[in-house]
C-alpha positions as a printed Julia matrix, in Angstrom:
347×3 Matrix{Float64}:
 -19.34  -11.16   -2.1
 -18.88  -13.19    1.07
 -15.78  -13.39    3.26
 -15.78  -17.19    3.12
 -15.11  -16.98   -0.63
 -11.66  -15.53    0.14
 -10.4   -18.2     2.48
  -7.67  -20.68    1.52
  -5.33  -23.09    3.28
  -1.95  -21.53    3.99
   0.73  -23.87    5.4
   2.66  -22.4     8.33
   5.84  -23.29    6.47
   4.91  -20.75    3.77
   5.03  -17.8     6.18
   8.37  -15.95    6.03
   9.9   -15.2     9.42
  12.86  -13.27    8.01
  13.46  -11.3     4.8
  15.91  -12.35    2.12
  19.22  -10.53    1.67
  19.62   -8.56   -0.5
  16.05   -7.35   -0.54
  15.66   -7.47   -4.32
  16.67  -11.15   -4.48
  13.17  -12.13   -3.38
  10.98  -14.07   -5.81
   8.53  -12.21   -8.02
   5.49  -13.69   -9.69
   4.12  -11.64  -12.59
   0.42  -12.24  -13.16
  -1.04  -11.1   -16.49
  -4.74  -10.28  -16.25
  -5.33  -10.48  -20.01
  -3.61  -13.77  -20.79
  -3.69  -15.48  -17.39
   0.04  -16.14  -17.73
   2.1   -16.49  -14.55
   5.81  -15.75  -14.89
   8.45  -16.49  -12.25
  11.16  -13.86  -11.86
  13.6   -12.39   -9.36
  12.45   -9.04   -8.02
  15.51   -7.09   -9.2
  14.55   -7.94  -12.8
  11.31   -5.99  -12.46
  13.21   -3.06  -13.99
  12.98   -4.82  -17.37
   9.18   -4.53  -17.29
   9.13   -0.74  -17.01
   9.19    1.67  -19.93
  10.33    5.26  -20.11
   7.54    7.53  -18.93
   5.95    4.99  -16.6
   5.34    6.09  -13.03
   5.89    4.16   -9.82
   4.1     5.39   -6.69
   5.76    4.71   -3.33
   4.45    5.21    0.2
   7.38    6.87    1.98
   6.0     6.42    5.49
   8.56    5.44    8.14
   7.89    2.79   10.76
   8.75    3.52   14.38
   9.34    0.85   17.07
   5.82    1.17   18.38
   5.67   -1.88   20.68
   6.83   -1.24   24.24
   6.7    -3.38   27.37
   6.21   -1.93   30.8
   5.02   -2.81   34.28
   1.79   -1.78   35.9
   2.16    0.24   39.07
   1.84   -1.66   42.38
   1.28   -5.12   40.83
   4.3    -5.08   38.45
   2.19   -6.98   35.91
   3.83   -7.0    32.48
   1.86   -4.86   30.03
   2.38   -4.53   26.29
   1.65   -1.06   24.92
   1.3    -0.61   21.16
   1.56    3.05   20.19
  -0.87    3.89   17.4
  -0.77    7.64   16.94
   0.02   10.82   18.81
  -3.19   12.79   19.41
  -1.9    15.93   21.12
   1.82   16.62   20.76
   2.02   19.37   23.38
   0.17   17.25   25.95
   1.96   13.95   25.03
  -1.38   12.14   24.57
  -1.5     8.96   22.46
  -3.91    6.33   21.23
  -2.57    2.88   22.14
  -3.52   -0.78   22.34
  -2.77   -2.67   25.55
  -2.38   -6.34   26.35
  -3.69   -7.89   28.57
  -6.43   -5.29   28.33
  -8.39   -6.61   31.3
  -5.62   -5.45   33.64
  -5.44   -1.87   32.37
  -8.02    0.64   33.61
  -8.44    4.41   33.67
  -6.04    5.92   36.2
  -3.47    3.09   35.99
   0.16    3.98   35.38
   2.48    1.82   33.3
   6.19    2.28   33.93
   9.01    1.75   31.45
  12.78    1.97   31.64
  13.29    1.33   35.33
  10.48    3.59   36.58
  11.86    6.79   35.0
   9.29    6.93   32.21
   5.59    6.11   32.4
   2.17    6.66   30.87
  -1.15    7.11   32.62
  -4.41    5.77   31.2
  -6.91    8.62   30.77
  -9.65    6.95   28.71
 -10.93    3.72   27.14
 -11.53    3.69   23.39
 -12.16    0.05   22.37
 -11.88   -3.32   24.1
  -8.08   -3.13   23.82
  -7.75    0.56   23.03
  -6.72    3.18   25.55
  -5.82    6.87   25.51
  -2.71    7.55   27.58
  -0.62   10.52   28.63
   3.16   10.15   28.8
   5.36   11.67   31.48
   8.24   12.54   29.16
   8.91   16.24   28.46
  11.53   15.97   25.68
  11.39   14.42   22.22
   9.34   11.34   22.95
  10.47    9.65   19.73
  14.03    9.55   21.07
  12.99    7.41   24.02
  10.63    5.34   21.85
  13.56    4.55   19.54
  15.53    3.41   22.59
  12.86    1.36   24.37
  10.51    0.26   21.61
  10.46   -2.82   19.41
   9.3    -3.09   15.83
   5.66   -4.28   15.94
   6.0    -7.45   13.9
   2.7    -9.14   13.03
   1.67  -12.04   15.25
   1.92  -14.55   12.39
   5.73  -14.21   12.32
   5.89  -16.1    15.65
   9.16  -14.72   16.94
  10.4   -11.8    19.03
  11.43   -8.58   17.36
  15.19   -7.9    17.27
  17.47   -4.94   16.52
  17.82   -6.46   13.04
  14.15   -5.7    12.39
  14.63   -1.96   12.96
  16.34   -1.87    9.57
  14.72   -4.79    7.75
  11.12   -3.86    8.7
  11.58   -0.55    6.92
  11.68    0.46    3.28
  14.87    2.02    1.91
  12.82    4.96    0.62
  11.15    5.79    3.97
  11.36    9.5     4.71
  12.89   10.6     8.04
  10.19   13.29    8.1
   7.33   10.77    7.99
   7.79    8.71   11.18
   4.18    7.76   11.66
   3.41    4.1    10.92
   3.33    0.85   12.87
   3.99   -1.22    9.74
   5.73   -0.65    6.41
   4.13   -0.93    3.0
   5.32   -4.54    2.74
   5.5    -4.52   -1.06
   8.09   -1.76   -0.73
  10.47   -3.93    1.3
  11.8    -5.54   -1.9
  13.31   -2.34   -3.25
  16.97   -1.38   -2.95
  18.66    1.98   -3.64
  20.27    0.4    -6.71
  16.94   -0.79   -8.09
  15.38    2.66   -7.64
  18.38    4.25   -9.32
  18.01    1.85  -12.26
  14.35    2.81  -12.65
  15.19    6.5   -12.57
  17.96    6.0   -15.14
  15.41    4.3   -17.39
  13.21    7.39  -17.32
  10.63    6.11  -14.86
   8.88    8.79  -12.82
   9.16    8.09   -9.08
   6.23    9.58   -7.17
   6.09    9.57   -3.38
   3.03    9.83   -1.18
   2.59    9.36    2.54
   0.02    7.06    4.11
   0.05    6.42    7.84
  -0.34    2.67    8.31
  -2.09    2.03   11.61
  -3.91   -0.74   13.44
  -5.89   -1.61   10.32
  -2.86   -3.54    9.06
  -3.48   -6.1    11.81
  -7.26   -6.21   11.57
  -9.31   -9.24   10.65
 -12.61   -9.01    8.84
 -15.24  -10.39   11.19
 -18.39  -10.15    9.06
 -19.44  -12.59    6.35
 -21.19   -9.87    4.34
 -18.34   -7.71    3.02
 -20.61   -4.71    2.52
 -20.84   -4.43    6.31
 -17.09   -4.27    6.98
 -15.61   -0.89    7.94
 -11.91   -0.2     7.55
  -9.88    1.77   10.06
  -9.15    5.24    8.72
  -5.61    6.09    7.62
  -4.24    9.6     7.18
  -2.59   10.3     3.84
  -1.12   13.1     1.77
  -0.6    13.45   -1.97
   1.27   16.63   -2.82
   0.71   18.72   -5.94
   4.11   17.7    -7.34
   3.3    14.02   -6.84
  -0.11   14.36   -8.47
   1.49   16.07  -11.48
   4.0    13.22  -11.92
   1.26   10.6   -11.88
  -0.99   12.58  -14.19
   1.79   13.05  -16.75
   2.05    9.26  -17.07
  -1.72    8.81  -17.2
  -2.05   11.47  -19.9
   0.68    9.8   -21.96
  -1.09    6.45  -21.52
   1.86    5.01  -19.67
   1.62    2.55  -16.79
   1.22    3.65  -13.19
   2.66    1.08  -10.79
   1.21    1.31   -7.28
   3.41   -0.23   -4.58
   1.29   -1.68   -1.79
  -2.38   -1.57   -0.84
  -1.97    1.59    1.27
  -0.81    3.43   -1.85
  -3.77    2.17   -3.88
  -6.26    3.23   -1.22
  -4.86    6.77   -1.14
  -4.86    7.06   -4.94
  -8.39    5.71   -5.26
  -9.53    8.22   -2.62
  -8.15   11.11   -4.69
  -9.69   10.75   -8.16
 -11.09   13.69  -10.11
 -14.09   13.25  -12.42
 -11.61   13.62  -15.3
  -9.83   10.45  -14.13
  -6.76   12.31  -12.92
  -5.26   12.31   -9.42
  -5.84   15.4    -7.3
  -3.53   16.74   -4.6
  -5.19   15.6    -1.42
  -4.72   15.37    2.31
  -7.04   13.73    4.78
  -8.34   10.39    6.01
  -9.5     7.38    4.05
 -11.44    4.32    5.17
 -11.86    3.06    1.62
 -12.44   -0.69    1.52
 -11.71   -2.22   -1.89
 -13.04   -5.68   -2.75
 -14.45   -7.33   -5.9
 -15.94   -6.07   -8.08
 -14.12   -2.74   -8.3
 -12.97   -0.56  -11.2
  -9.56    0.95  -10.49
  -9.14    4.51  -11.72
  -5.42    5.24  -11.29
  -3.14    2.23  -10.9
  -2.68    0.15  -14.04
  -0.22   -2.22  -12.39
  -0.05   -3.35   -8.76
   2.99   -4.53   -6.8
   1.99   -6.4    -3.67
   2.88   -9.43   -1.52
   1.09  -12.72   -0.85
  -1.44  -12.07    1.9
  -3.37  -13.79    4.65
  -6.65  -15.58    3.89
  -9.63  -13.25    4.1
  -7.52  -10.13    4.67
  -8.31   -6.66    3.24
  -5.07   -6.78    1.21
  -6.07  -10.13   -0.32
  -9.47   -8.73   -1.25
  -7.87   -5.73   -2.94
  -5.58   -8.05   -4.92
  -8.63  -10.1    -5.91
 -10.36   -6.96   -7.12
  -7.34   -5.98   -9.21
  -6.59   -9.38  -10.76
  -9.98  -11.03  -10.62
 -10.69  -13.53   -7.85
 -10.43  -16.7    -9.92
  -7.11  -15.77  -11.5
  -5.63  -14.53   -8.24
  -6.48  -17.76   -6.44
  -4.83  -19.74   -9.24
  -1.71  -17.65   -8.65
  -1.89  -18.28   -4.89
  -2.27  -22.02   -5.46
   0.85  -21.97   -7.62
   2.68  -19.86   -5.03
   1.96  -22.36   -2.23
   2.91  -25.32   -4.41
   6.18  -23.74   -5.56
   7.25  -22.54   -2.11
   6.8   -18.81   -2.51
   7.2   -17.01    0.8
   4.09  -15.32    2.19
   3.27  -12.14    4.11
   5.3    -9.04    4.95
   8.78  -10.62    4.81
   7.8   -12.83    1.89
   7.93  -12.68   -1.9
   6.26  -10.28   -4.3
   3.4   -10.39   -6.78
   3.1    -8.01   -9.72
  -0.34   -7.86  -11.34
  -0.24   -6.38  -14.83
């Protein structure tokens, strides 16, 4: 498979800049792999498609406002710092991305919040990547919550606001899992009421944690897909979660995976028996056609960018030809694309 096979024309007007309210009033296209049928629904009505004993798997990671703006010492040049992950908690050392990278070198200090808080660059990692050490001695997440902005993708073409601190977050995000720079976008459509309705119907709700990092913003730069390497993401599937999923698999019920991060974690945790194993670690699994999925029988996702890893995973799940027919219909009928856009359920 070649990257060029997964390109398509996406009008700028199709890209959602804001989410709908309420969340579950977004559009939902249901794509049937067996019949090729495409059904238009409202997301809240997805409950009708579930049966007792089915399982839905959610990534409960919580997004933190990882984008901060500071000034470089001496020159006062404005520097954007994107926090990726904390490497050493006790030493306050982080992996970050900086922009403009050409102005940020080892030994430079970047000051935030009126010079009271700063980081010092201690190493280079990639062209834009840096390792920095922060000056703060307390709970650094408290000051990040105060100074940081939600790291909206560049395609949204607007500044982040306080509104995004709630809207760019799933309602099921765990306060104990503050570790991602983006949400599982397919999860943004869910409301507490919708989850309660699923539970009342006898649907098993399984929660995993996958740290969504800089890979969410990456572009595939090689034509030969076999040569692409994904950024690794840390994930955890507990024993209780694995048991919930396996009960549904054993009973031949559907397992709905919400978002590509969830699918990657599940597909990285398959036993030879076909069951899910409790697992904790890193995955750089890159899923593109052809691929035989072992765990998820149904996939809830959004409409994604041309040539993106998420689009390739959707193509692998639905079949490329059928998926692109669905995308053509979505563009024609004004579905909203990307993280704040509408949903696609592949059954």
